[in-house]
C-alpha positions, 0 to 999 in steps of 0.5 A: 538507511532504512529498508523495507523488505516486501516479502509478499512480492519477493519472488516477483521482484527477484524475477524482475531484477534477475532477468529470469522472467515471470512464469506463465502456466508454469513456463518461464517467459523469455526476456526479449528486451531489458532497460534500466535507467535512473528516474526523478519525478516531482509531485506538487501538493499543498498539505494545509492552507497555512503552509506553502505548496510543497514539491515532492521529488522522488529519486531512484532507479527503474528496471523495465523488462519485456517478455515474450510468452505464448500466454499473452504475447509481449508483456512488461514488468516495471520494477525499481527502487526509490531511494529518496524523497526531497521535499521543498517549499518556501522556507522549507526543505527536507530529504528522506532517505531509505530503500523501497522496492516497487512493482508495477506488474505485467502489461501488454503493449505497455509504454513503460514511460507511462509509469509516471501517470501514477503518482507513487504518493497518496495524501490523506490525513491519517492523524485527523489533525487537518494536515495531510500525511502521505504514503509511498505505495508499492503497486498502482492499486495502492494495496500491498506494502507501503511506507508512511510519513506523518506531518509533525506540527511541532517539529514542522517536518514529516516523520516516518511512522513504523506503526502504520507500516506494520498494520499495513504489512500485517493486513496486506491491504490498503490503509485509508481514511473513512468518513469518520476520520478513522484509519481503515485497514481491510484484509481478505474480502469482508474483514476490516480493522479501524484505528484512531490516532490517540496520544501519538499512537494508532489504537484499534477501536473497532473490527469487523469479521465475517466468513463461513462457519461449519457446524454439524447441521451445515454451513453458516455465514457469520458477521461480527463487530467488536468495539473498544470499550473500557480498554477491551475489544468487546463483541457488540453484534453477532449474526449467523445465517445458514447457507443454502446448499447450492448443490441441490 
């Protein structure tokens, strides 16, 4: 059984499962209600015109906890573990087993059964082969740790891809497909890496970095683009502009 450890949200997840509650302004909120229940949820998707429509059924357990705090009244966390995805279609069946913790944040006046308004799975063509792959994402904004499965045309099944998971964990932001069919992985606010699927692996082909640089005569904003050229990432553009002193 595979397990994805989501370090970035470990504190939040532990709070949700232990019942100690989130912290508001340094004060731990009191749990006023706790509900745990198993869930089963089905999503329908066609990944290619040549294939039948598939049903993706997710199995797991959820933990709903309501908190009372002076900060915003009643709020609720929706935490849980998804333990399997069963995929079925005409003459097709596949079951994926793993453990994946998800976290859906705090909400005021939230009906926890609206959880399924959000589909958990997001379908994109990560390998640019015309077939949709998918990811299981941890938060409703699709950022944070995710798991990825790619459609293997030869095996005729979905295959877990650890490399995309590692890229996602490293940058901690959503992985998506841009207009050129490349994988884009944004991190921080103004930085990104771009990958292409080449000979079975994702190869970084471009990166964009920007930010502030302090020099003897003041602060500058820089922007730099590097591209893969003859097997090496090389700088193809670099600009720097002095930032005006806003204190004057």
